[in-house]
Rosetta silent file (secondary structure, phi, psi, omega in degrees, C-alpha in Angstrom):
SEQUENCE: XXXXXXXXXXXXXXXXXXXXXXXXXXXXXXXXXXXXXXXXXXXXXXXXXXXXXXXXXXXXXXXXXXXXXXXXXXXXXXXXXXXXXXXXXXXXXXXXXXXXXXXXXXXXXXXXXXXXXXXXXXXXXXXXXXXXXXXXXXXXXXXXXXXXXXXXXXXXXXXXXXXXXXXXXXXXXXXXXXXXXXXXXXXXXXXXXXXXXXXXXXXXXXXXXXXXXXXXXXXXXXXXXXXXXXXXXXXXXXXXXXXXXXXXXXXXXXXXXXXXXXXXXXXXXXXXXX
SCORE:     score description
SCORE:     0.000 S_00000001
   1 L     0.000  126.558 -173.646   -8.141   20.077  -18.158 S_00000001
   2 L   -73.062  170.175  178.149   -5.836   17.533  -19.793 S_00000001
   3 H   -58.792  -43.055  179.740   -6.080   13.739  -19.032 S_00000001
   4 H   -64.669  -42.863  175.242   -3.000   13.735  -16.957 S_00000001
   5 H   -66.200  -33.327  178.573   -4.276   16.439  -14.673 S_00000001
   6 H   -65.710  -49.722 -176.708   -7.704   14.709  -14.347 S_00000001
   7 H   -59.463  -44.157  174.081   -5.890   11.380  -13.302 S_00000001
   8 H   -49.051  -47.992 -179.351   -3.767   13.381  -10.805 S_00000001
   9 H   -69.444  -34.667  177.291   -6.838   14.834   -9.198 S_00000001
  10 H   -69.242  -33.343 -179.683   -8.494   11.327   -9.045 S_00000001
  11 H   -72.608  -39.484  172.246   -5.360    9.946   -7.307 S_00000001
  12 H   -56.199  -40.607 -173.043   -5.481   12.929   -4.658 S_00000001
  13 H   -70.479  -36.693  178.568   -9.211   12.085   -4.186 S_00000001
  14 H   -66.098  -40.410  179.680   -8.319    8.350   -3.545 S_00000001
  15 H   -62.584  -43.093 -179.313   -5.663    9.338   -1.064 S_00000001
  16 H   -62.999  -38.132  177.632   -8.069   11.651    0.673 S_00000001
  17 H   -66.206  -40.983  179.595  -10.734    8.818    0.796 S_00000001
  18 H   -70.312  -51.740 -165.890   -8.154    6.348    2.239 S_00000001
  19 H   -93.788  -36.231 -175.565   -6.358    8.554    4.833 S_00000001
  20 L   -91.123  -48.430 -177.962   -8.857   11.212    5.794 S_00000001
  21 L   -80.173  -27.322 -177.636  -12.204    9.577    5.364 S_00000001
  22 L    70.883   20.663  175.964  -11.036    6.026    6.230 S_00000001
  23 L   -92.186   84.157 -170.422  -13.070    4.624    3.380 S_00000001
  24 H   -64.957  -45.724 -172.424  -10.533    1.880    2.430 S_00000001
  25 H   -73.124  -31.629  173.887  -12.840   -0.061    0.072 S_00000001
  26 H   -68.928  -38.786 -177.196  -13.897    3.192   -1.827 S_00000001
  27 H   -71.770  -29.420 -176.047  -10.328    4.362   -2.095 S_00000001
  28 H   -73.934  -37.231  179.362   -9.242    0.950   -3.447 S_00000001
  29 H   -65.010  -34.175  175.923  -11.870    1.181   -6.148 S_00000001
  30 H   -70.741  -38.692  175.403  -10.588    4.554   -7.172 S_00000001
  31 H   -58.814  -43.096 -178.262   -6.996    3.289   -7.197 S_00000001
  32 H   -70.851  -31.268  177.492   -8.070    0.387   -9.381 S_00000001
  33 H   -70.777  -34.876  176.127   -9.998    2.653  -11.767 S_00000001
  34 H   -66.176  -46.274 -175.882   -6.714    4.761  -12.251 S_00000001
  35 H   -65.544  -16.671 -177.473   -4.775    1.561  -12.949 S_00000001
  36 H   -92.849   -9.000  177.253   -7.362    0.602  -15.625 S_00000001
  37 L   -76.259  121.412 -175.269   -6.774    3.884  -17.503 S_00000001
  38 L   -67.065  -18.473 -170.201   -4.707    3.376  -20.624 S_00000001
  39 L   -97.740    2.781 -176.848   -3.506    7.099  -20.573 S_00000001
  40 L   -65.774  150.570  171.278   -1.951    6.837  -16.995 S_00000001
  41 L   -85.167  169.673  179.629    1.745    7.606  -16.625 S_00000001
  42 H   -68.672  -35.934 -179.609    4.062    5.042  -15.043 S_00000001
  43 H   -63.575  -51.548  178.334    4.584    7.350  -12.080 S_00000001
  44 H   -54.864  -46.827  179.126    0.853    7.663  -11.493 S_00000001
  45 H   -57.214  -45.111  177.762    0.387    3.945  -11.932 S_00000001
  46 H   -60.738  -40.681  178.812    3.011    3.128   -9.365 S_00000001
  47 H   -69.621  -32.034  179.922    1.567    5.467   -6.774 S_00000001
  48 H   -71.743  -39.945 -175.026   -2.053    4.041   -7.406 S_00000001
  49 H   -75.075  -35.549  175.819   -0.727    0.420   -6.998 S_00000001
  50 H   -65.680  -35.848  175.641    1.067    1.346   -3.778 S_00000001
  51 H   -66.123  -44.005  177.262   -2.160    2.911   -2.463 S_00000001
  52 H   -55.353  -43.638  174.391   -4.062   -0.217   -3.424 S_00000001
  53 H   -55.527  -49.352  177.197   -1.538   -2.252   -1.428 S_00000001
  54 H   -55.646  -51.635 -179.146   -1.980   -0.038    1.567 S_00000001
  55 H   -62.279  -40.218  179.080   -5.696   -0.456    1.478 S_00000001
  56 H   -57.171  -45.603 -175.177   -5.472   -4.185    0.992 S_00000001
  57 H   -68.390  -40.710 -177.755   -3.128   -4.523    4.021 S_00000001
  58 H   -73.740  -26.042  179.288   -5.378   -2.421    6.268 S_00000001
  59 L   -76.918   -6.073 -172.797   -8.330   -4.470    5.144 S_00000001
  60 L    87.587   -2.310 -179.041   -6.530   -7.623    6.305 S_00000001
  61 L   -83.266   57.229 -165.814   -6.119   -8.941    2.772 S_00000001
  62 H   -66.507  -31.624  176.143   -2.430   -9.482    3.264 S_00000001
  63 H   -63.120  -39.244  175.746   -1.754  -11.948    0.502 S_00000001
  64 H   -72.346  -30.875  175.766   -3.206   -9.531   -2.049 S_00000001
  65 H   -71.458  -37.087  176.985   -1.282   -6.672   -0.522 S_00000001
  66 H   -63.979  -43.833 -178.290    1.877   -8.594   -0.757 S_00000001
  67 H   -63.376  -42.648  178.163    1.152   -9.374   -4.418 S_00000001
  68 H   -53.409  -58.010 -178.331    0.515   -5.597   -5.036 S_00000001
  69 H   -56.154  -46.667  179.604    3.851   -4.567   -3.458 S_00000001
  70 H   -65.535  -40.884  175.871    5.741   -7.351   -5.337 S_00000001
  71 H   -65.608  -35.818  174.899    4.229   -6.350   -8.652 S_00000001
  72 H   -59.341  -48.776 -176.515    5.179   -2.727   -8.003 S_00000001
  73 H   -63.903  -35.684  179.927    8.828   -3.615   -7.353 S_00000001
  74 H   -78.526  -39.228 -170.713    9.015   -5.884  -10.483 S_00000001
  75 H   -90.988  -29.111  179.750    7.002   -3.887  -12.952 S_00000001
  76 L  -122.485   40.632  176.712    7.833   -0.291  -11.852 S_00000001
  77 L   -55.755  -24.601  178.727   11.358   -0.472  -10.666 S_00000001
  78 L   -70.564  -22.749  174.040   12.080    2.666  -12.725 S_00000001
  79 L   -81.202   74.646 -158.897    9.778    4.636  -10.261 S_00000001
  80 H   -61.482  -44.809 -178.048   12.512    4.601   -7.744 S_00000001
  81 H   -61.111  -48.954 -178.841   10.742    6.480   -4.870 S_00000001
  82 H   -70.162  -41.659  179.022    7.453    4.492   -4.988 S_00000001
  83 H   -62.444  -40.351  178.955    9.339    1.126   -5.585 S_00000001
  84 H   -61.000  -36.175 -177.322   11.487    1.952   -2.442 S_00000001
  85 H   -70.214  -36.233 -176.955    8.330    2.303   -0.339 S_00000001
  86 H   -69.564  -31.335  177.282    7.155   -1.010   -1.604 S_00000001
  87 H   -73.675  -30.884  170.429   10.409   -2.612   -0.797 S_00000001
  88 H   -63.924  -41.692  177.313   10.225   -1.337    2.682 S_00000001
  89 H   -60.699  -46.474 -173.075    6.783   -2.828    3.102 S_00000001
  90 H   -68.338  -34.313 -176.540    8.014   -6.170    1.771 S_00000001
  91 H   -73.819  -35.346 -175.514   11.224   -6.189    3.961 S_00000001
  92 L   -95.305   20.031 -171.954    9.157   -5.584    7.134 S_00000001
  93 L   -72.598  121.115 -177.158    6.406   -8.105    6.222 S_00000001
  94 L  -153.142  166.938  175.010    5.149   -9.914    9.299 S_00000001
  95 L   -53.451  154.085  178.508    1.936  -10.913   10.941 S_00000001
  96 L   -71.695  149.268  177.145   -0.313   -7.999   11.979 S_00000001
  97 L   -53.297  145.157 -177.861   -0.027   -6.622   15.547 S_00000001
  98 L   -80.944  -15.046 -179.156   -2.327   -8.488   17.982 S_00000001
  99 L  -173.165  179.047 -178.125   -3.398   -5.047   19.508 S_00000001
 100 L   -61.225  161.197 -170.139   -2.625   -1.293   19.886 S_00000001
 101 L  -146.593  134.931  168.732    0.910   -0.281   20.708 S_00000001
 102 L    62.114   40.639 -177.389    2.750    2.627   22.398 S_00000001
 103 L   -62.568  -31.302 -175.540   -0.646    4.473   23.250 S_00000001
 104 L   -98.670   11.414  173.366    1.069    6.595   25.827 S_00000001
 105 L    60.855   28.871  178.010    3.886    7.642   23.513 S_00000001
 106 L   -76.867  -19.180  174.448    6.578    6.500   25.939 S_00000001
 107 L   -94.553  141.978  178.473    8.582    5.024   23.082 S_00000001
 108 L   118.722  170.614  179.693   10.340    6.881   20.368 S_00000001
 109 L  -108.889  132.397 -179.858   12.590    9.983   19.734 S_00000001
 110 E   -58.917  136.796  179.882   11.139   13.493   19.974 S_00000001
 111 L    96.766  -12.407  179.088   10.782   15.026   16.542 S_00000001
 112 L  -109.131  168.510  174.190   10.345   11.675   14.880 S_00000001
 113 L   -66.378  134.965  178.419    7.212    9.587   14.100 S_00000001
 114 L   -69.620  127.367 -178.547    6.051    7.704   17.212 S_00000001
 115 L   -59.597  150.418 -175.794    6.675    3.981   16.946 S_00000001
 116 L    81.458  -10.328 -178.631    3.648    1.713   16.669 S_00000001
 117 L  -110.548  147.106  175.441    1.638    4.479   14.924 S_00000001
 118 E   -91.801  126.026  174.315    1.010    4.831   11.124 S_00000001
 119 L  -118.120   93.428 -176.057    1.805    8.204    9.826 S_00000001
 120 L   -55.154  139.382 -176.894    0.299    8.333    6.271 S_00000001
 121 L  -117.603  117.233 -179.016    2.552   10.173    3.878 S_00000001
 122 L   -74.711  160.228  171.083    0.964   12.073    1.018 S_00000001
 123 L   -66.937  177.895  170.863    2.932   12.336   -2.242 S_00000001
 124 L    75.937   28.636  164.993    4.846   15.243   -3.674 S_00000001
 125 L    94.115    9.956 -179.416    7.454   15.521   -0.866 S_00000001
 126 L   -78.134   92.808 -166.592    5.236   15.771    2.268 S_00000001
 127 L   -70.617  -25.988  171.188    7.912   14.001    4.495 S_00000001
 128 L  -155.475  166.232  176.220    5.905   13.475    7.660 S_00000001
 129 L  -132.151    4.556  172.380    2.585   14.255    9.178 S_00000001
 130 E  -160.019  155.452  176.811    3.211   13.629   12.887 S_00000001
 131 E  -150.520  165.248 -176.444    5.983   13.590   15.413 S_00000001
 132 E   -88.689  142.833  176.475    6.643   12.753   19.058 S_00000001
 133 E  -127.262  147.199  170.921    6.870   15.398   21.777 S_00000001
 134 L  -112.471   -7.457 -179.090    8.043   15.306   25.358 S_00000001
 135 L  -126.859  146.206 -177.854    7.099   18.907   26.169 S_00000001
 136 L    90.150    1.791 -170.374    3.748   20.735   25.916 S_00000001
 137 L   -83.816  167.230  171.355    1.904   17.415   26.612 S_00000001
 138 L   -82.711  -40.383  178.654   -1.076   16.900   28.994 S_00000001
 139 L   -93.730 -179.691  178.601    0.634   13.914   30.522 S_00000001
 140 L   -98.762    8.308 -177.811    4.107   13.605   31.899 S_00000001
 141 L  -100.658  -57.829 -175.294    5.186   10.810   29.536 S_00000001
 142 L   175.947  171.856  179.205    4.710   12.072   25.920 S_00000001
 143 E  -160.372  172.289  175.795    2.260   13.073   23.217 S_00000001
 144 E  -120.757  153.639  176.337    2.170   13.457   19.484 S_00000001
 145 E  -121.380  124.204  176.866    1.607   16.391   17.205 S_00000001
 146 E   -93.701  120.506 -172.256   -0.126   15.863   13.894 S_00000001
 147 E  -119.769  140.816  171.955    1.326   18.453   11.536 S_00000001
 148 L  -106.242  112.320  177.288    0.408   19.428    7.957 S_00000001
 149 L   -64.388  152.601 -177.859    3.657   20.676    6.301 S_00000001
 150 L   -59.635  -30.911  179.916    3.423   23.898    4.293 S_00000001
 151 L   -86.213   -6.932  175.006    4.428   21.907    1.091 S_00000001
 152 L   -59.013  140.764 -173.941    1.741   19.256    1.539 S_00000001
 153 L   -65.666  -31.113 -177.422   -0.644   19.109   -1.461 S_00000001
 154 L  -131.827  156.145 -176.981   -3.735   19.033    0.737 S_00000001
 155 L   -90.061   58.337 -177.147   -4.552   20.382    4.318 S_00000001
 156 E  -126.690  141.476  174.128   -5.042   16.886    5.772 S_00000001
 157 E  -134.108  155.600 -178.360   -3.037   15.111    8.505 S_00000001
 158 E  -156.723  146.971  173.985   -3.563   11.708   10.146 S_00000001
 159 E  -142.141  124.314 -173.583   -2.051    9.443   12.869 S_00000001
 160 E  -151.534  171.629  178.194   -3.474    6.068   13.285 S_00000001
 161 E  -132.495  145.757  177.524   -3.004    2.370   14.351 S_00000001
 162 E  -139.609  137.346 -178.151   -4.314   -0.850   12.586 S_00000001
 163 E  -158.706  165.187 -178.519   -4.199   -4.257   14.186 S_00000001
 164 E   -59.912  143.271  176.299   -5.852   -7.726   14.312 S_00000001
 165 L   -92.706    4.738 -175.896   -9.394   -7.796   15.707 S_00000001
 166 L   -53.317  -34.228 -174.737   -8.957  -11.318   16.937 S_00000001
 167 L   -91.610   -4.155 -178.135   -8.799  -10.474   20.611 S_00000001
 168 L  -121.414   -5.509  177.989  -11.845   -8.057   20.340 S_00000001
 169 L   -52.954  126.399 -177.815  -14.299   -9.778   18.115 S_00000001
 170 L    79.371   15.047 -177.918  -17.690   -9.882   19.661 S_00000001
 171 L  -123.380  170.922  173.293  -16.818   -7.377   22.436 S_00000001
 172 E  -114.941  134.804 -174.362  -17.494   -3.719   22.982 S_00000001
 173 E  -115.049  155.572  173.518  -14.455   -1.403   23.180 S_00000001
 174 E  -121.967  127.878  172.028  -13.765    2.138   24.343 S_00000001
 175 E  -113.484  125.671 -166.589  -11.341    4.415   22.654 S_00000001
 176 E  -129.073  150.377  171.283  -10.368    7.597   24.555 S_00000001
 177 E  -173.190  151.447  176.381   -7.830   10.484   23.733 S_00000001
 178 E  -105.932  132.374 -174.531   -7.274   14.072   24.603 S_00000001
 179 E  -126.621  149.069  167.314   -6.924   16.589   21.731 S_00000001
 180 E  -149.963  151.913 -176.788   -6.185   20.249   21.511 S_00000001
 181 E  -107.585  143.695  170.058   -5.609   22.454   18.367 S_00000001
 182 E  -114.993  111.088 -168.997   -2.833   24.910   17.694 S_00000001
 183 L   -65.429  161.814 -179.971   -4.098   27.388   14.999 S_00000001
 184 L   -61.563  -25.655 -179.474   -2.205   28.029   11.871 S_00000001
 185 L   -90.228    2.549  174.672   -1.312   31.582   12.997 S_00000001
 186 L   -92.313  125.185 -176.614    0.516   30.520   16.097 S_00000001
 187 L   -90.215  -23.353  178.185    4.198   30.367   15.417 S_00000001
 188 L  -132.818  150.282  178.575    5.051   29.025   18.934 S_00000001
 189 L   -62.366  143.016  179.702    3.139   26.803   21.288 S_00000001
 190 L  -128.598  138.299  178.903    1.026   28.731   23.854 S_00000001
 191 L   -60.251  128.432 -171.790   -0.423   27.254   27.025 S_00000001
 192 H   -49.351  -34.096 -175.001   -4.004   26.432   26.398 S_00000001
 193 H   -70.526  -32.167 -178.043   -5.337   28.317   29.308 S_00000001
 194 H   -75.342  -34.656  178.609   -3.442   31.508   28.102 S_00000001
 195 H   -67.537  -30.357 -179.909   -4.577   30.881   24.499 S_00000001
 196 H   -73.930  -37.155  178.247   -8.242   30.784   25.785 S_00000001
 197 H   -70.502  -30.746  174.045   -7.844   34.028   27.579 S_00000001
 198 L   -79.885   -3.507  179.159   -6.381   35.645   24.501 S_00000001
 199 L    69.319   27.796  174.574   -9.224   34.250   22.459 S_00000001
 200 L   -79.061  119.867  175.397   -6.928   32.170   20.221 S_00000001
 201 L  -134.859  173.550 -179.183   -8.828   29.389   18.458 S_00000001
 202 L   -74.057  159.636  175.708   -8.423   27.365   15.387 S_00000001
 203 L   -66.075  153.114 -172.709   -9.527   28.808   12.067 S_00000001
 204 L   -53.772  -36.325 -178.955  -13.156   27.975   11.283 S_00000001
 205 L   -83.125   -6.244  176.384  -12.175   25.308    8.784 S_00000001
 206 L   -76.870  146.265 -178.368   -9.685   23.630   11.148 S_00000001
 207 E  -178.643  137.582  177.639  -10.776   20.538   13.053 S_00000001
 208 E  -116.841  149.177 -179.982   -9.581   17.349   14.539 S_00000001
 209 E  -143.408  137.333  166.944  -11.596   14.039   15.150 S_00000001
 210 E   -80.153  130.877 -174.197  -11.054   10.852   16.854 S_00000001
 211 E  -139.115  156.713  176.831  -12.307    7.941   14.707 S_00000001
 212 E  -141.951  135.146  175.531  -12.518    4.128   14.749 S_00000001
 213 E  -131.770  156.757  179.064  -13.316    1.654   11.968 S_00000001
 214 E  -128.700  135.341  175.959  -13.745   -2.092   11.701 S_00000001
 215 E  -104.968  146.291 -178.826  -13.132   -4.411    8.826 S_00000001
 216 E  -122.651  167.407  175.834  -14.967   -7.716    8.585 S_00000001
 217 H   -58.059  155.646  170.867  -14.695  -11.094    6.808 S_00000001
 218 H    58.360   27.200  172.942  -16.038  -11.298    3.257 S_00000001
 219 H    59.424   27.104  176.531  -15.526   -7.574    2.723 S_00000001
 220 L   -80.153  155.435  177.027  -18.572   -6.600    4.675 S_00000001
 221 E   -75.360  138.248  176.710  -18.781   -3.183    6.170 S_00000001
 222 E  -114.567 -169.370 -176.894  -18.125   -3.007    9.773 S_00000001
 223 E   -57.750  144.189  171.423  -18.497   -0.286   12.621 S_00000001
 224 E  -143.281  106.579 -172.490  -17.320    3.166   11.583 S_00000001
 225 E  -118.179  140.265  174.517  -17.477    5.702   14.369 S_00000001
 226 E  -135.111  131.297  174.922  -16.336    9.411   14.500 S_00000001
 227 L   -76.809  170.851 -176.458  -16.266   11.578   17.507 S_00000001
 228 L   -68.765  147.410  172.488  -17.410   15.266   17.453 S_00000001
 229 L   -58.509  140.604  176.963  -14.803   17.756   15.926 S_00000001
 230 E  -110.396  128.750  177.740  -12.408   19.467   18.314 S_00000001
 231 L  -135.149   21.732 -172.508  -11.448   23.062   17.531 S_00000001
 232 L  -103.224  153.327  175.580  -10.440   24.349   20.925 S_00000001
 233 L   -78.945   -9.124  179.320   -6.891   25.325   22.062 S_00000001
 234 L   -95.304  148.618 -174.714   -7.690   23.596   25.342 S_00000001
 235 L   -64.317  132.813 -173.628   -7.199   19.939   25.903 S_00000001
 236 E  -128.841  128.838 -179.333  -10.516   18.286   25.121 S_00000001
 237 E   -77.261  131.096 -178.866  -11.413   14.662   26.098 S_00000001
 238 E  -121.751  150.866  176.368  -12.742   12.481   23.225 S_00000001
 239 E  -151.866  144.905  174.733  -14.355    9.070   23.466 S_00000001
 240 E  -131.188  125.889  166.305  -15.739    6.388   21.124 S_00000001
 241 E  -115.556  121.883 -172.596  -17.582    3.284   22.337 S_00000001
 242 E  -136.311  140.740  169.804  -18.130    0.672   19.683 S_00000001
 243 E   -78.140  124.864  177.541  -19.388   -2.910   19.315 S_00000001
 244 L   -95.702  119.733 -169.352  -16.920   -5.097   17.431 S_00000001
 245 L   -61.372  149.909 -179.427  -18.651   -7.573   15.131 S_00000001
 246 L   -63.004  -26.066  178.600  -17.889  -11.216   15.765 S_00000001
 247 L  -100.506   21.304 -179.867  -16.476  -11.674   12.319 S_00000001
 248 E   -64.514  139.024 -179.228  -14.237   -8.642   12.587 S_00000001
 249 E  -110.803  -38.911  176.636  -10.701   -8.919   10.998 S_00000001
 250 E  -135.783  144.447  174.220   -9.035   -5.640   11.562 S_00000001
 251 E  -115.742  129.942  175.735   -9.484   -2.585   13.877 S_00000001
 252 E  -124.594  137.020  174.874   -8.217    0.861   12.771 S_00000001
 253 E  -146.169  160.120  179.961   -8.341    3.913   14.854 S_00000001
 254 E   175.033 -167.699  177.307   -6.726    7.336   14.923 S_00000001
 255 E  -122.959  128.174  173.111   -6.910   11.116   14.799 S_00000001
 256 E  -110.695  139.222 -175.989   -7.533   12.974   11.619 S_00000001
 257 E  -124.612  130.088  173.735   -6.829   16.655   11.111 S_00000001
 258 E  -116.841  124.935  177.552   -8.050   19.252    8.537 S_00000001
 259 L   147.617 -174.627 -176.725   -6.338   22.616    8.445 S_00000001
 260 L  -112.760    7.159  175.243   -2.975   24.342    8.204 S_00000001
 261 L   -98.833 -128.919 -176.231   -2.151   24.267   12.041 S_00000001
 262 E  -158.376  153.450  176.648   -1.590   21.209   14.122 S_00000001
 263 E  -118.211  133.485  175.556   -3.397   18.927   16.538 S_00000001
 264 E   -96.326  142.186 -178.005   -1.836   17.643   19.742 S_00000001
 265 E  -132.289  133.830 -172.874   -2.726   14.130   20.903 S_00000001
 266 E  -157.074  169.519  174.913   -2.335   12.629   24.367 S_00000001
 267 E    59.118   38.463 -176.588   -3.976   10.330   26.969 S_00000001
 268 E   -82.313  135.663 -179.916   -4.863    7.607   24.461 S_00000001
 269 E  -144.634  143.816  178.532   -6.420    4.454   25.761 S_00000001
 270 E  -141.460  121.592 -168.233   -8.189    1.546   24.160 S_00000001
 271 E  -142.901  149.043  165.095   -9.973   -1.113   26.408 S_00000001
 272 E   -78.391  133.174 -175.410  -12.660   -3.755   26.338 S_00000001
 273 L  -113.529  -23.454  165.630  -15.480   -2.653   28.521 S_00000001
 274 L  -177.064    0.000    0.000  -17.740   -5.735   28.116 S_00000001
């Protein structure tokens, strides 16, 4: 394996660690290791620098994230696609959201990414990983579908939110959502009850999970909770109860999916229980 291929695999591993595993600190270390390699290409360096900025921003280290995006724009302007992503981040620079937003998917345009939610985008042309729906939902308002496009380099999808922990520090919160899987061999949506009768289930390797993580001051590890995997075509209620540390800075939660089908997400709620 040549050095370029090895670095490309390291970048894919860092992206997987960041988006799927939610290990922001570990992913950032991998991004930085790639940036330290003298044999890296400019395209690879730009993507690693953008990934580092994303991790820093999610960790609440916004000044450092801003510096990473600014460096990318100034030093890697020739990497037009990645530099454009950094410009978008800088153009929308503002204080972090004070709490979760659009949990019931009432806002947004069907077929597009739901507002208030982060839809991580893998490289190599994977244009989206989730979209808003008004039909086929469990509720009467709306839902989201996490999709892994056929041309995505890895079978991973994710939909998440990240916001300031200021209002939740020192409290216990409860995150809930309803999930159901549509297997990769289903070309059209089937009502979950009918799918159950027909014995249609997700492939053995497919699975979706609700997760929540907390970032703390001074780079300390915070709560990191994952609910049981969901592999059913029927709506399944998921729940995470977690204590938020007093020095928490950011809360991030979402749904991650492994497979070539899709996962439907509805009935999301986030509340303080004591």
